[in-house]
N, C-alpha and C positions, 0 to 999 in steps of 0.2 A: 504494500500500500504506500502511496505517496501522500504526504500531508503537507499542505501549504497554509501558512499563516500570513494574513495581510492585516496591517494595523497602522492607523494614524497615531503616532506616539506623542502628539501635541508639543509643538514648538521645540522639537529636537530631543525631548526627554528631560533635559536639565538635571535636577537633583533626583529624578525618578529613574535614572538609567539602571542602577543595580536591581531594583525590584522588577523593572521591565525585563531585564535579561533573565532573571531567575524564573519569571513566569514563562518566558519563551522556552527556556530549557526544559521546564516541567511539561510543556505541551508536547514535546517529542516531535516537533515539526521537522520535516526534511528541508523545506525551503521557507524562507521568511522574506516578506516584502514590507518594508517600513516606510510609510509616507510621513511627511513633515520631518524627515531626517535632515540634519544640518551638518555641514562640513566645518565643525568647530571643535572645541575641546571635548564637549559632551559627546559629539559624534565619534571622535577618535577613541574615547573611552568605551563607548558602546561597541565599536568594531573590535577592539581588543578583547573585550569580554566575550563577544561572539566567537572569536578565534579560540579562546580557552574552552568553549563548549563544543568545539569541533566544526564550526561554520567557517571552514578554511577558504571557501570560494565566495568572493564578495565583489560587488560592483556598485559604484555610485556615479552620479553625474558630476559635472565640473562647476556646480553652483557655488556662489560665494557663501561665507560662513553664516550670514544672517538670513539666507533664503531657504524656504522650505523646498526640499527635493525628495529623492527616493533612494533607498538602499535595498539591494537584494543580497541576501546571504544564504548559503546553501551548504549542506553536508555533501552534496553531489557536485561533481565538476560541471562547469558550463562555460560557454563563450559569451562574453558580454558585448553589448552594443548600446551606444548613446545616439541621440538624434538632435544635434545642434540646429537643424533646420526645421524642427517640428513646430516652432512658434517663435515669432520675433522677440517676444518678451519673456516667455516661459520655456526656454529651450532646455532647461535642466529638470523638467518635471516628468520625464519618462526615461526608464532604463529597461533594457531587455536582457534576459538570461536565456540563452539558447541551449537546451538540453538535447539529447539524442532523439527523444520521442515527441517533444513539444517545446514551445517557447513560453516563458513567463514574462509578461510585460507589467512592470510595476509602475503605477501612475499616481500622481497627485494633481488633480485638476483644480484650478483656483476657484474660489467661491464668489459667484456673481461678479465676474470680471470678464472682459472680452478676451477670448482666446480661440485658437483654431485646433486645439489639441485633440478633441474628439473626432474632428474631420480627418486629421492626420492618422489617428489610431485606426479608424475604420478602413482607410485606404491601405495602411500598413498590413493589417490583418488579412485583408482581401488579397493582397499581392504576394504575401509570403507563402512559401511552400510548406513550412512547418505550421501545425495547428497552434493557435495562440490561446493562452490563458491570460486575461487582462484583469488585474486586481488592484485595489487600492481605494483611495478616497476620491470619488468622482464629484462630490459636492453637487450632485443632482440625482434625480430619480424619476419615477412615474408619479405625476400629480394625482392626488386622491387615493393613491395606493401606497406609495413610499412616504407619504405625509398626508395629513388630513386636508390640507389646503392645496393651493395651486401656484406656489411661489417658485418652483424649480425653473431654472434656466436650462437651455440646451436639451430639452426633452425631444425636440425634433431630431437632433444629432444622435441621441440615444436610440431612437426608433430606426435610424439608418444603420446603426451598428448591428441591431438585431436582424434587419433585413439582409445584411452582409453575411449572415451565418453565425453570429455570436449569440449564445444562449445565456440567460441569467441563471447561474447555477443555483442560487438560493431559491428562486421560483421553481426550478425543475424539481427540487426536493420538497419544498414546503408549500407550494401553491401560493394562494393569495393571503397567507397569514399576515396579520398586522404585527410588525416587529420593526424596531428602530435601533439605529446604531449611535445616535447622538441626540442630545436633548438641549434645548435652549434654557435660559434662565426662567422663562415662563412655563417650563415643563412641556413644551411642544416637541414631539418626536419627529425625527427625520432619518430615513435610511439613505445615508450618504455613501456608505461603504459597500462596494459590490465586487463580485467576481463573475466575469463573463468567460465562457469557455466556447471554443470552436465546436460547431455542431457534431463534428466527428468524434469529439471527446465526451459528448453528452452521455453515451451508453455506459461509460466507466465512472461517472460521477456517483459515488456511493453516499456522500453526505456533504452538506454545506450549512454552516451554522455560525452564530455569534456566541462569544463568551462574554456575557454582560457583567459578570462578577469583576472582571478586571477594571471595567469602567466604574462600577460601584465602589471598588476599593481605591479609586482615584489614581490608578497607574497612568491613566490618560482620560481625556474627555470623550474618547471614542471606544466602542466595543470592538475587539478584534474579530475578524472573520476567518473561519477555517474551511478549507476545501479538502475533501478526501477522495482520491482516485484509486480504484481497485481494478 
């Protein structure tokens, strides 16, 4: 079984790096994709701790120390790729890990800001020969389904991603259940964090779920998402 953990660790982790790492290690995930990773002292500490727990293979983008970006770390070897042409302003928000059977695309999509990342991701997954798993904080979802209201941006681009052959792994497993990965101060829930899988991988998706306890314990303001392939 392959187990993938994708998680927005909130502003690089900061003083929460050690408990974040301990939680990841206990999860026994083979692959980890962390959004809101930052290339600063906390980020270096986090990467060193991941090395100690066997995550020898790592890839990050070339973002500056205060920018939110993405880290992929794995127990399994992969070839990495970054996409400096993905967006004029947010070129460090996507990183790929190419494994032998599939590719993992770790993403962090800006919240309610103009970007072309979803358009880029859709074309990339369509053109690539390897099936893609696209995971991370999308900062959008399906209105009236992934939130009670209709404030999501980029729902049209999300629909195009689905039409291009990407399946929402959480919905494949759980149907239209009401569940959220982030809550506002007003206690409004939003399912910002998603894992999409190429339709060719859908038959081997055995589970996809959130661990809300890590958010409740204040390791981050987002719940991590887990994908299991069998």
